[in-house]
C-alpha positions, 0 to 999 in steps of 0.5 A, spaced: 242 205 704 250 202 704 252 206 699 249 213 703 252 211 709 259 209 705 258 217 701 257 220 708 263 217 711 267 219 706 264 225 705 266 227 712 274 227 712 273 230 706 270 236 708 274 237 714 280 237 709 277 242 705 275 247 711 282 248 712 285 253 707 289 249 700 291 250 694 286 250 688 289 243 686 290 240 692 282 240 693 282 238 686 286 232 688 282 230 693 276 231 690 278 225 685 280 221 690 273 221 693 270 220 687 274 214 686 273 211 693 265 212 692 265 210 685 269 203 687 265 202 694 259 202 690 262 197 684 265 193 689 258 192 693 254 191 686 260 186 684 259 182 690 252 182 690 253 179 683 258 174 685 253 171 690 248 171 685 252 167 681 255 162 686 247 161 687 245 160 680 250 155 678 250 151 684 242 150 682 243 150 676 237 146 673 233 150 677 235 157 675 235 155 667 227 153 668 227 161 671 231 164 666 226 160 661 220 163 664 222 169 664 224 169 656 217 166 654 214 171 660 213 177 654 210 173 649 205 168 652 198 169 649 192 166 645 197 163 639 203 162 644 203 154 643 206 153 650 199 156 653 203 158 659 207 153 660 215 153 662 216 145 663 223 144 659 220 138 655 214 142 653 218 147 650 223 143 647 217 139 644 213 144 641 218 148 638 223 146 633 231 148 632 232 153 628 239 155 624 241 162 624 242 166 617 249 164 615 250 171 613 247 177 616 249 181 610 244 177 606 237 180 610 239 187 607 239 186 600 247 188 600 244 195 600 247 199 605 241 202 610 241 205 616 244 202 622 241 200 627 244 198 635 242 192 638 246 192 643 244 187 649 242 191 655 240 186 660 241 184 667 247 178 663 251 185 660 250 188 667 254 182 671 259 181 665 261 188 666 261 188 674 264 181 675 269 183 670 272 189 673 272 186 679 276 181 676 280 185 673 282 190 679 283 184 682 288 180 678 292 188 676 290 193 682 293 199 679 289 198 673 283 201 675 286 207 679 286 215 676 289 216 670 290 208 669 286 207 664 284 209 656 279 207 651 282 208 644 275 206 640 268 209 640 265 203 642 267 200 649 269 193 651 264 193 657 257 190 654 254 194 660 255 202 659 257 205 665 258 212 664 258 216 671 263 210 674 267 211 668 268 218 669 269 217 676 275 212 676 279 217 672 279 214 665 283 219 661 279 218 655 275 225 654 268 224 656 262 223 650 268 222 645 267 217 640 272 221 634 278 215 634 283 220 633 281 224 639 282 218 643 288 216 641 291 222 642 288 223 649 292 216 650 298 218 647 298 224 652 298 219 658 305 215 659 303 212 665 297 208 663 296 201 665 290 198 661 288 200 654 280 198 651 277 197 645 271 195 643 274 189 639 281 187 637 280 188 630 278 195 632 284 196 635 289 193 630 285 199 626 287 203 631 295 201 631 296 201 623 292 208 623 298 210 628 304 207 624 301 211 618 299 218 621 305 217 627 308 224 625 302 228 625 300 225 631 306 227 634 305 234 632 299 235 634 301 233 642 307 237 641 302 243 639 298 242 646 304 246 650 310 248 645 316 246 650 313 242 655 312 235 658 308 234 651 313 237 646 317 232 650 312 226 649 311 227 642 319 226 641 318 219 645 312 217 640 317 219 634 322 215 638 318 209 639 315 209 632 322 208 629 324 202 632 319 198 629 311 195 630 313 190 635 313 191 641 310 199 640 305 198 644 310 197 651 314 203 648 309 207 648 306 206 655 311 203 659 307 200 665 302 198 660 299 191 663 293 188 660 289 190 653 281 190 654 277 188 648 270 184 648 270 177 644 266 176 638 266 171 633 272 173 627 277 176 632 282 170 633 286 173 628 286 180 630 288 178 637 293 173 635 296 179 630 296 183 636 299 179 641 305 178 636 306 185 634 304 192 637 302 188 644 307 183 645 308 181 652 301 184 654 295 180 657 288 181 653 282 181 657 275 180 655 270 181 660 265 177 656 264 173 650 258 176 646 254 174 641 247 178 637 242 174 642 246 177 648 252 176 652 254 168 652 259 168 656 263 170 662 270 171 663 272 171 671 280 169 670 284 175 667 290 171 669 288 165 665 289 163 659 285 168 653 278 165 651 275 161 657 268 163 659 263 161 664 256 159 661 251 162 666 244 159 667 241 166 667 238 169 662 237 168 656 236 161 656 242 157 653 241 149 650 247 145 648 247 141 642 252 135 642 256 135 635 259 129 632 265 128 628 264 136 627 257 136 624 250 138 627 247 131 629 240 132 627 237 127 631 240 129 638 236 133 642 240 139 646 242 138 653 242 143 659 248 146 661 248 141 668 248 135 663 255 138 659 261 133 660 267 135 659 272 135 652 265 134 648 263 139 643 257 143 642 253 148 638 249 154 642 242 154 641 239 160 645 232 163 646 232 170 648 225 175 651 224 177 644 221 171 641 219 164 640 225 161 638 230 156 638 236 159 635 242 154 633 247 160 633 252 156 630 258 158 635 262 151 637 264 151 644 268 145 647 267 144 655 274 145 658 271 145 665 266 147 670 264 152 675 259 148 680 254 146 676 255 149 670 260 149 664 266 153 663 267 153 655 273 155 649 270 157 643 272 153 637 269 155 631 262 158 627 259 152 623 255 157 619 261 160 617 262 154 611 265 154 603 262 149 599 262 150 590 262 142 590 257 140 596 265 139 600 263 144 606 269 146 608 268 149 615 272 155 618 276 152 622 280 148 616 280 154 612 283 158 618 288 153 619 290 152 612 291 159 610 295 160 617 299 154 615 300 158 608 301 165 611 306 161 616 311 160 609 310 166 607 317 170 608 316 175 613 308 176 613 304 176 618 296 175 617 291 181 619 284 179 617 282 175 611 275 173 607 273 168 603 268 168 596 266 162 592 267 164 585 260 164 584 259 170 587 264 174 583 262 171 576 269 169 577 269 161 574 267 163 568 271 159 563 274 155 569 272 150 574 269 154 581 273 155 585 276 159 592 277 167 592 281 169 598 282 176 600 288 177 605 291 182 609 298 182 610 303 185 615 311 185 613 310 183 605 307 187 600 307 183 594 304 176 592 309 171 589 306 165 584 309 160 589 306 163 595 299 163 592 300 156 590 302 154 597 295 155 600 292 150 594 297 145 597 295 147 605 288 146 603 289 140 600 293 138 606 288 140 611 282 137 607 281 130 604 275 133 600 278 139 597 284 134 595 280 129 592 275 134 588 281 138 586 285 132 584 278 130 579 279 136 577 272 139 579 275 145 583 280 150 581 286 152 585 285 157 591 285 164 588 289 169 594 289 176 593 293 182 597 288 187 599 291 194 602 290 197 609 283 199 610 280 194 606 277 190 612 275 196 616 271 199 610 268 191 610 266 192 618 263 198 616 259 196 610 256 190 615 255 195 621 250 199 616 245 193 615 239 193 620 240 186 622 248 187 624 249 184 631 253 187 637 259 186 637 260 186 630 262 178 628 266 179 622 264 174 617 269 170 614 265 168 609 262 173 604 255 171 601 253 178 598 256 180 591 256 188 594 261 186 600 265 181 597 266 188 592 268 192 598 275 187 598 276 186 591 276 193 590 282 194 594 286 188 592 294 191 591 297 184 588 
């Protein structure tokens, strides 16, 4: 009723204006403004309602989680259900043991490319994340969501819940329904006044900028061909000039008014964010409306002006538990705690139960509590426990080998890490006649060949980072890590192969450890040095 009244109030002055003799362009401009006002009125009302619900639910986190558990179990109650209609949290814990998530989604498909299936989570948490994220973004950057201020440059959207009507009415410059990245990029390049750039994930945006540099002249010609001798021809010249000045700061040269980059945060995106922030998107803020995993939206981002990577764990569905960690390992004997019981500074593994099954799934995502919002924790994501390497029982975790690689790349003159993947030598049968070791595939900017000296630095950094690895190397039980430089597009091909698996999550998490030969060979085929 409120939205209807708002619409009528806005339509009345527009009708009076349109009644007067006006040009077609003037009427179209007023119609765009009307659509924008109505859309924002609706979204602000919906976001305010969601904000009120979030405040109430986080003030009574225990009660809210009890309701979330009841919702998750509603679809699976039956004669074979061990809970027999009970939604008591203690009974739930006692009857359902914790289970670990698969360490490698790709193993379930046997490495064979199968038709992709979409499991994007369109639940209430996704809608809440989208509405609150839009409201927070608009509050921090009021001009970003003005008509013509935003462009999406990838087929996927960073917003967890699809809102096609508001997007069109808000004046996003991206063509409605367009999926071709080239078409989307061209439309963005034709609009120099952009305030925000959207991409599904940071890794996808990295691909966009790499393609822009590789095919800049073709894109400039396509822009100029649209209207020779007019503003688009000048825009094509601006594109050529911006590209000639190099990679660093390219986004702001192309779009001088750009303020923020919006991508959806998921596992394995940290390297892409770091590369974009240091090179193409230097000087820009990154904002993710949520932290998402295959089970749904896990964290809400309400503070675009704060450091990237702080998320509120909401008490609604899906039902989230926290498993305390001790010295970086799973603590099998410790029971989970609820959100209101989380302690600041402590690290926990996320345990998820959704409406699809009676499974308390340990996701492997490790978070550290950085603060609180009413009774719920505000966290930052640390690492994924399932991403480990072990050729001699050493269990080298993602945080350890990523830190070692970062140190090594820092010693390679002019190099910037774009992406990387690790494989145990047994997967590629590369340890025959030698000790088992790690095979490391890297994508770099600024370095075309790897010298033996550079390759050796990674092994040295691994020994400095991991005492267990150093001991195995000293005894000769493990060989040195073998480093391979892959060409442009190698990791895009890998992500496409992962997305083709029927169990592929949304958003597509980038595994650092590859456990199936066919996927490791995607990178092996693209080695250039």
